[in-house]
C-alpha positions as CSV (number, residue, x, y, z in Angstrom):
1,M,203.1,40.7,214.0
2,Y,206.5,41.5,215.4
3,F,209.6,41.5,213.2
4,S,213.2,41.3,214.5
5,A,216.8,40.6,213.6
6,E,218.6,38.5,216.2
7,A,221.7,36.8,217.5
8,R,221.7,34.4,220.4
9,W,224.1,32.4,222.5
10,F,223.4,29.6,225.0
11,F,225.7,28.2,227.7
12,P,225.5,25.5,230.4
13,G,225.9,26.5,234.1
14,P,225.9,29.9,235.8
15,A,226.3,33.1,233.8
16,S,229.8,34.5,233.2
17,D,231.0,37.4,235.5
18,A,231.6,39.6,232.5
19,A,228.0,39.2,231.2
20,G,226.5,39.7,234.6
21,R,228.5,42.8,235.3
22,W,227.7,44.4,232.0
23,I,224.0,43.7,232.0
24,V,223.4,45.3,235.4
25,S,225.7,48.3,234.8
26,G,223.2,50.2,232.7
27,E,221.3,53.1,234.3
28,Y,218.0,51.6,232.9
29,A,218.8,47.9,233.3
30,T,215.6,46.1,234.2
31,R,215.4,42.8,236.1
32,Q,212.2,41.0,235.4
33,D,210.3,38.6,237.6
34,E,211.0,34.9,237.0
35,R,208.5,33.3,234.7
36,T,208.0,29.8,233.2
37,D,207.3,29.4,229.5
38,R,206.1,26.1,228.0
39,Y,207.6,25.2,224.6
40,L,206.6,22.7,222.0
41,V,209.9,21.1,220.9
42,M,210.3,20.0,217.3
43,P,213.4,17.8,217.0
44,G,215.3,18.5,213.8
45,S,213.7,21.9,213.3
46,D,215.5,25.2,214.0
47,V,213.1,27.5,212.1
48,V,209.9,27.6,214.2
49,G,209.2,28.2,217.8
50,I,205.8,27.5,219.5
51,K,205.2,28.4,223.2
52,L,202.7,29.3,225.8
53,R,203.8,32.5,227.6
54,E,201.8,34.2,230.4
55,G,198.5,33.3,228.9
56,N,199.4,33.9,225.3
57,F,200.0,31.4,222.5
58,E,203.0,32.5,220.4
59,V,204.4,31.2,217.1
60,K,207.8,32.5,215.9
61,S,209.2,31.7,212.5
62,R,212.6,32.4,211.0
63,S,212.4,34.5,207.9
64,S,216.0,34.4,206.7
65,L,218.8,31.9,206.8
66,P,221.4,32.3,209.6
67,E,224.5,34.1,208.5
68,A,227.9,33.7,210.4
69,V,229.2,37.1,211.4
70,T,232.2,38.3,213.4
71,W,231.4,41.5,215.2
72,S,234.5,41.9,217.3
73,S,237.5,39.9,218.5
74,S,235.4,38.4,221.3
75,I,231.9,38.2,219.7
76,A,231.0,36.0,216.8
77,G,227.8,34.1,215.9
78,Y,224.8,33.7,213.7
79,R,222.3,36.4,212.8
80,D,218.9,35.8,211.4
81,T,215.5,37.4,211.1
82,W,212.2,36.4,212.6
83,V,208.5,37.1,212.6
84,K,206.3,36.4,215.6
85,W,202.5,36.1,216.0
86,S,200.9,36.2,219.4
87,C,197.3,35.8,220.6
88,P,195.5,35.1,223.9
89,A,195.4,31.4,224.6
90,G,192.2,31.9,226.7
91,G,190.5,28.7,228.0
92,F,192.4,26.6,225.5
93,A,195.8,27.1,227.2
94,D,195.6,23.8,229.2
95,E,194.4,21.9,226.1
96,I,197.1,23.2,223.9
97,A,199.9,22.3,226.3
98,V,198.7,18.7,226.8
99,A,201.3,16.4,225.2
100,R,199.9,14.3,222.5
101,A,201.5,11.3,220.8
102,G,204.8,12.3,219.4
103,E,204.8,15.7,221.1
104,T,207.4,17.0,223.6
105,W,206.7,20.1,225.7
106,L,209.4,21.6,227.9
107,D,208.9,24.0,230.8
108,V,211.7,26.7,230.8
109,S,212.0,29.0,233.8
110,K,213.6,32.3,233.1
111,Q,215.1,35.1,235.1
112,R,215.8,37.9,232.7
113,C,217.7,41.2,232.9
114,I,217.2,43.5,229.9
115,R,218.7,46.7,228.6
116,L,217.0,48.7,225.7
117,F,218.9,50.8,223.2
118,S,217.3,53.3,220.9
119,L,218.6,53.3,217.3
120,E,216.4,56.2,216.1
121,S,219.5,58.4,215.8
122,G,221.4,55.6,213.9
123,S,223.7,54.9,216.9
124,P,222.8,52.9,220.1
125,V,221.6,55.1,223.0
126,E,220.4,53.4,226.1
127,V,216.8,54.4,227.1
128,A,214.4,53.4,229.9
129,M,211.9,50.6,229.4
130,D,209.0,52.8,230.3
131,G,206.5,51.6,227.7
132,S,207.3,54.3,225.1
133,R,207.2,53.0,221.6
134,L,210.5,53.2,219.6
135,A,210.6,53.3,215.8
136,A,214.0,51.5,215.9
137,G,215.9,49.8,218.7
138,C,217.6,46.8,220.1
139,L,216.9,44.7,223.2
140,V,219.9,43.2,224.9
141,E,219.1,40.3,227.3
142,M,220.9,38.1,229.7
143,C,218.7,35.2,230.9
144,V,219.3,32.7,233.7
145,I,217.5,29.5,232.7
146,R,216.3,26.5,234.6
147,T,215.1,23.3,232.9
148,A,214.5,19.7,233.9
149,S,217.8,18.8,232.2
150,G,219.9,21.4,234.1
151,D,220.8,25.1,234.4
152,Y,221.9,27.4,231.6
153,W,222.2,31.0,230.7
154,S,221.8,32.9,227.5
155,F,222.7,36.2,226.0
156,C,220.9,37.7,223.1
157,F,220.4,40.8,220.9
158,E,217.0,41.5,219.3
159,A,216.8,44.5,216.9
160,F,213.5,45.9,215.6
161,G,212.5,48.7,213.2
162,E,212.2,49.2,209.5
163,P,212.9,46.1,207.3
164,G,216.1,47.5,205.7
165,A,217.6,48.7,209.0
166,R,217.1,45.8,211.5
167,V,220.3,43.9,210.6
168,R,222.3,47.2,210.6
169,H,220.9,48.1,214.0
170,L,221.7,44.6,215.3
171,G,225.3,45.0,214.3
172,A,225.7,48.5,215.7
173,T,224.4,47.4,219.1
174,I,226.6,44.3,219.3
175,R,229.7,46.4,218.4
176,H,228.7,49.0,221.0
177,V,228.4,46.3,223.7
178,A,231.7,44.7,222.6
179,A,233.4,48.1,223.1
180,E,231.8,48.6,226.5
181,A,232.5,45.1,227.7
182,P,235.8,43.8,226.1
183,S,235.9,40.8,228.4
184,L,232.5,39.6,227.3
185,E,233.1,36.4,225.2
186,L,230.3,35.2,223.0
187,P,231.8,32.5,220.6
188,Q,230.3,31.3,217.4
189,E,230.0,27.7,218.6
190,A,227.5,28.7,221.3
191,S,225.3,30.7,218.9
192,M,222.0,29.2,217.8
193,S,218.3,29.9,217.6
194,Y,216.0,29.2,220.5
195,P,214.3,26.3,218.6
196,A,217.7,24.7,217.9
197,W,218.8,25.0,221.5
198,L,215.5,23.4,222.7
199,A,215.9,20.6,220.3
200,S,219.5,20.0,221.6
201,L,218.0,19.4,225.1
202,V,215.9,16.5,224.0
203,G,218.5,14.9,221.7
């Protein structure tokens, strides 16, 4: 199981210049190859995410109610906590992704750029994504998204570590980024969970 504290924002169209400039400015910024994840959409639910990702079957469940937070003059949104389970889909991948009566699956293509911050000292310090295991940290991701309904982009923070520290690490990283990129605007009205955003695509 993987536990995290998160804040996410979704926008239609191309990514903002401020977001794009900041995410690639880090010494260890990592551009990942484009991939397509297949999501089971559950209209009316913003608490559970189910997807097929690179041969794995993943279930992610929200473990705390979203809380509205203002981190800076330009960044406000909802933070919550999540727990994720993942296992190999194996030969059942095709069967799992076949839409049955009442089910809606969406293919979401993603081009991600990620920066990783260690919080082991209590303050965010950018580190390389070299496979080393951190006891406490926060991923910052900008993602260019393509779906059948149009193009979007997202920006998110995902903090991990000890249960009592994840929310604190999330806030410390967001404030650090806000100070580095004062022109980056992430408004509360664009902040939502991934399941909520997927449900909005299908009405």
